[in-house]
C-alpha positions in Angstrom: 171.9 39.5 -5.8 170.0 42.7 -5.3 171.9 45.8 -4.3 171.4 46.4 -0.6 169.8 49.7 0.5 172.4 50.2 3.2 176.0 49.2 3.5 177.3 49.1 7.0 181.0 50.0 7.3 182.9 48.9 10.4 186.5 49.9 10.7 188.4 47.7 13.1 191.8 47.8 14.7 192.4 45.2 17.4 188.6 45.3 18.0 188.2 41.6 19.0 186.7 42.4 22.4 183.8 44.3 20.9 182.8 42.6 17.6 180.7 39.8 19.0 178.1 42.1 20.6 178.2 44.6 17.6 177.6 41.9 15.0 175.1 40.1 17.0 173.0 43.3 17.4 173.2 43.7 13.6 172.0 40.1 13.0 168.8 40.9 15.0 167.8 43.9 12.9 164.1 44.0 11.8 165.3 45.8 8.6 167.1 43.2 6.5 168.1 45.0 3.3 171.8 45.7 4.3 175.3 44.3 3.9 178.3 44.6 6.1 181.9 45.4 5.1 184.6 45.3 7.8 187.7 47.2 6.9 190.5 46.0 9.2 193.5 48.3 9.8 196.2 45.7 10.5 194.8 44.0 13.6 197.0 41.6 15.5 194.4 40.2 17.9 192.7 37.8 15.5 189.9 40.1 14.5 190.0 39.1 10.8 190.2 35.4 11.4 187.3 35.6 13.9 185.0 37.4 11.4 185.9 35.1 8.5 185.3 32.0 10.6 182.1 33.1 12.3 180.4 35.5 9.9 180.7 34.2 6.3 178.2 36.8 5.0 180.3 39.7 6.2 182.8 41.0 3.7 186.3 41.8 5.0 188.8 44.2 3.5 192.2 43.7 5.1 194.8 46.5 5.3 198.2 45.3 6.5 198.9 48.4 8.7 196.8 51.0 10.4 195.7 53.4 7.6 193.5 55.5 9.9 189.8 55.9 10.3 189.3 58.2 7.4 191.2 56.2 4.8 189.6 52.9 5.8 186.0 54.4 5.8 186.8 55.9 2.3 187.7 52.4 1.1 184.4 51.1 2.2 182.4 54.0 0.8 184.0 53.5 -2.6 183.1 49.8 -2.5 179.5 50.5 -1.4 176.9 50.4 -4.2 174.0 51.2 -1.9 171.9 54.4 -1.5 173.1 54.8 2.1 176.3 53.9 4.1 176.3 53.6 7.8 179.7 54.3 9.4 179.6 52.2 12.6 182.3 51.8 15.3 182.8 48.2 16.4 182.3 49.2 20.0 178.6 50.0 19.4 175.5 47.9 20.0 172.2 48.9 18.4 168.6 48.1 19.2 166.8 45.6 16.9 164.9 48.3 15.1 167.8 50.8 14.7 168.1 50.5 11.0 164.4 50.5 10.5 164.1 53.8 12.4 167.1 55.6 10.9 166.1 54.7 7.3 162.5 55.9 8.0 164.0 59.2 9.1 166.3 59.4 6.0 163.4 58.6 3.6 161.3 61.3 5.3 164.0 64.0 4.7 165.4 63.7 1.1 167.7 66.6 1.7 169.4 64.9 4.6 173.0 64.2 3.9 173.5 62.5 7.3 171.2 61.1 9.9 172.1 60.0 13.5 170.3 58.3 16.3 170.4 58.4 20.1 173.4 56.7 21.6 173.8 55.9 25.3 176.9 55.1 27.3 178.0 51.5 27.4 180.4 50.1 30.0 181.8 46.6 30.7 181.8 44.7 34.0 184.3 42.1 33.0 185.9 40.1 30.2 183.8 37.0 29.5 186.0 34.1 28.5 183.0 31.9 27.7 181.7 33.8 24.7 183.3 32.0 21.7 186.4 31.6 23.8 187.6 35.0 22.7 187.5 37.0 26.0 184.7 39.3 24.9 183.2 42.0 27.1 180.0 41.8 29.1 178.1 45.0 28.2 176.3 47.2 30.7 173.8 49.6 29.2 173.1 53.0 30.9 170.6 55.8 30.5 173.3 58.4 30.2 173.6 59.9 26.7 176.7 59.5 24.6 175.7 61.5 21.6 172.5 62.8 20.0 174.3 64.6 17.1 177.1 67.1 16.9 177.2 70.6 18.2 179.6 73.3 17.0 180.0 76.2 19.5 180.7 79.8 18.5 184.2 79.2 19.7 184.3 76.3 17.1 184.7 73.7 19.8 182.9 70.6 18.7 180.8 68.6 21.2 178.5 65.6 21.3 175.0 66.9 21.8 173.7 65.6 25.2 176.9 63.8 26.2 176.7 63.0 29.9 173.0 64.0 30.2 170.1 61.9 31.2 167.5 61.2 28.5 165.5 64.4 28.8 162.4 65.7 26.9 164.5 67.7 24.4 166.1 64.5 23.2 162.8 63.0 22.4 162.2 65.1 19.3 163.3 64.5 15.7 165.2 67.7 14.8 168.0 69.0 12.6 171.5 69.1 14.2 174.8 70.4 13.0 176.0 67.0 12.0 176.3 63.3 12.9 179.0 61.8 15.1 181.1 59.5 12.9 180.9 56.6 15.5 177.4 55.9 14.2 176.3 58.0 11.2 174.1 57.2 8.2 175.2 59.0 5.1 173.3 59.4 1.9 175.7 58.2 -0.8 174.9 60.9 -3.3 175.5 63.5 -0.6 179.0 62.1 -0.1 179.6 62.1 -3.8 178.6 65.8 -3.8 181.2 66.8 -1.2 184.1 64.6 -2.3 187.4 66.4 -2.5 190.5 64.8 -4.2 188.6 61.5 -4.2 188.2 61.6 -0.4 184.9 61.7 1.6 186.5 61.8 5.0 189.7 63.9 4.8 192.6 61.4 4.9 194.9 64.1 6.3 192.8 63.7 9.4 194.1 60.2 10.3 191.5 60.0 13.0 189.5 62.5 15.3 187.5 65.5 14.1 187.2 64.0 10.6 183.4 63.6 11.3 183.1 67.2 12.3 185.0 68.3 9.2 182.7 66.3 7.0 179.6 67.5 8.8 180.7 71.1 8.3 181.3 70.5 4.6 177.9 68.9 4.1 176.3 71.9 5.8 178.2 74.3 3.6 177.1 72.4 0.5 173.4 72.7 1.6 172.8 69.2 2.9 170.7 68.8 6.1 171.6 66.6 9.1 168.8 65.0 11.1 168.6 63.4 14.6 166.0 60.8 15.2 165.3 59.5 18.8 163.8 56.2 17.7 167.2 54.8 16.4 168.8 53.8 19.7 172.3 52.4 20.3 174.9 52.1 23.0 178.6 53.0 22.8 181.8 52.3 24.7 183.5 55.7 24.2 187.3 55.9 24.9 187.6 59.7 24.5 184.8 61.6 26.3 184.4 65.3 26.9 184.7 66.2 30.5 181.6 67.9 32.0 183.8 69.0 34.9 184.7 72.7 35.1 187.7 72.7 37.5 191.2 72.6 36.0 192.1 69.6 38.2 189.2 67.6 36.9 189.8 68.6 33.3 193.5 67.6 33.6 192.6 64.2 35.2 190.1 63.5 32.5 192.5 64.4 29.7 195.4 62.4 31.2 193.4 59.3 30.7 193.7 59.8 27.0 196.9 59.1 25.1 199.2 61.9 23.9 198.8 60.7 20.3 195.0 61.1 20.5 195.2 64.5 22.2 197.7 65.6 19.5 195.5 64.5 16.6 192.4 66.2 18.1 194.4 69.4 18.6 195.9 69.5 15.1 192.7 68.4 13.3 190.6 71.0 15.1 192.6 73.8 13.6 193.0 72.3 10.2 189.2 71.9 10.0 188.8 75.6 10.7 191.3 76.6 8.0 189.3 74.5 5.5 185.7 75.4 6.3 185.5 78.7 8.1 183.7 81.6 6.3 185.7 84.8 6.9 182.7 87.0 7.7 181.4 84.4 10.2 184.8 84.2 11.7 184.8 88.0 12.4 181.2 87.8 13.8 182.4 85.1 16.3 185.9 86.5 16.7 185.8 87.0 20.5 184.4 83.5 21.4 187.1 82.0 19.1 189.9 84.2 20.4 189.2 83.6 24.1 188.7 79.9 23.6 192.0 79.7 21.7 193.7 81.8 24.4 192.5 79.3 27.1 193.7 76.4 25.0 197.1 78.0 24.5 197.6 78.7 28.2 196.4 75.2 29.1 198.9 73.5 26.8 201.7 75.9 27.9 201.3 74.7 31.5 199.8 71.2 31.3 200.4 69.8 27.8 203.7 71.3 26.6 204.1 68.4 24.1 201.4 70.0 22.0 203.6 73.0 21.2 205.5 71.0 18.6 202.1 70.3 17.0 201.8 73.9 16.0 204.5 73.2 13.4 202.3 70.3 12.1 199.4 72.7 11.7 201.5 75.3 9.8 203.0 72.6 7.6 199.6 71.4 6.5 198.0 74.8 5.9 198.9 74.9 2.1 197.2 71.6 1.6 194.2 72.7 3.5 194.0 75.9 1.5 193.8 73.9 -1.7 190.9 72.0 -0.3 189.4 75.2 1.0 189.4 76.7 -2.5 187.3 73.8 -3.7 184.9 74.1 -0.8 184.4 77.8 -1.1 183.8 77.6 -4.8 181.2 74.8 -4.4 179.4 75.9 -1.2 175.7 76.7 -1.3 175.2 78.4 2.0 176.4 81.9 3.0 177.5 83.1 6.4 174.0 84.3 7.4 172.5 80.8 6.6 175.3 79.0 8.5 175.0 81.3 11.6 172.3 79.2 13.2 174.6 76.2 13.5 177.1 77.9 15.8 175.8 77.7 19.3 
């Protein structure tokens, strides 16, 4: 069998309600030179059995407990023999020409380490018991953007570009972005090989959340580009969205919909990512945006998320390990602070 050009990696954890629509959308692709590996993190909802019984061409790697998003994706990347790997969440549906469009962009930009498309919000009206008898969702597509790439602010807060916006003219252009959201990101395999640290592509100390921003930052430091192409369109059920509301009440209400575990991981990993990747001269240039953002975060958790205070110890405990990784990054980076400056908005 010929080696596929693209290996699609889908990490699952009790993802039964989403897989039918995701895999069906992949089966309709106009671009055919791809394979699919599902890495399951100890699902108990029949995910593995469903895939093996209904999709015999899909490879399944079964972990017997939840090893995390980073670890599972790294397993898939190590198995992939292709030129590209597409990290794809199971709660995403892509248009029929998605792969064709995103590969076209990748081939056009040989220095691109990552490429992303345009994802819109996806919601569900009900659980449909008639699809394969598995209680799968009925998707409702929207014209509200979910992500058109990653943005890193001068405060070092990471955002999904365009999240919550309508599909405006500035999202119609193929442009460079800071990085690609890990929910649906095409990576050039030799770029991943270039930035690997301790045999890890995604940092496995980031169990989940911010691991994609961390990888995007490292790829940038090593001189790899990241491109957004509007022709590669998909739709995403997103569980953890950034609130566009400005009032404290609305922010609190939005965050309380997210589990404490997820909020904790996001808080910890945000700071570990900075320890690993920040250039000191760039830090001092953006000192005030960083300082005032961190001050607001500290006051917020003091009054509204006091459970986060114990996570400060987790950050401190992990700093020595991050510093060992930082040493490798700083000795291997290709870009200096001046060249990186344009990517902090």
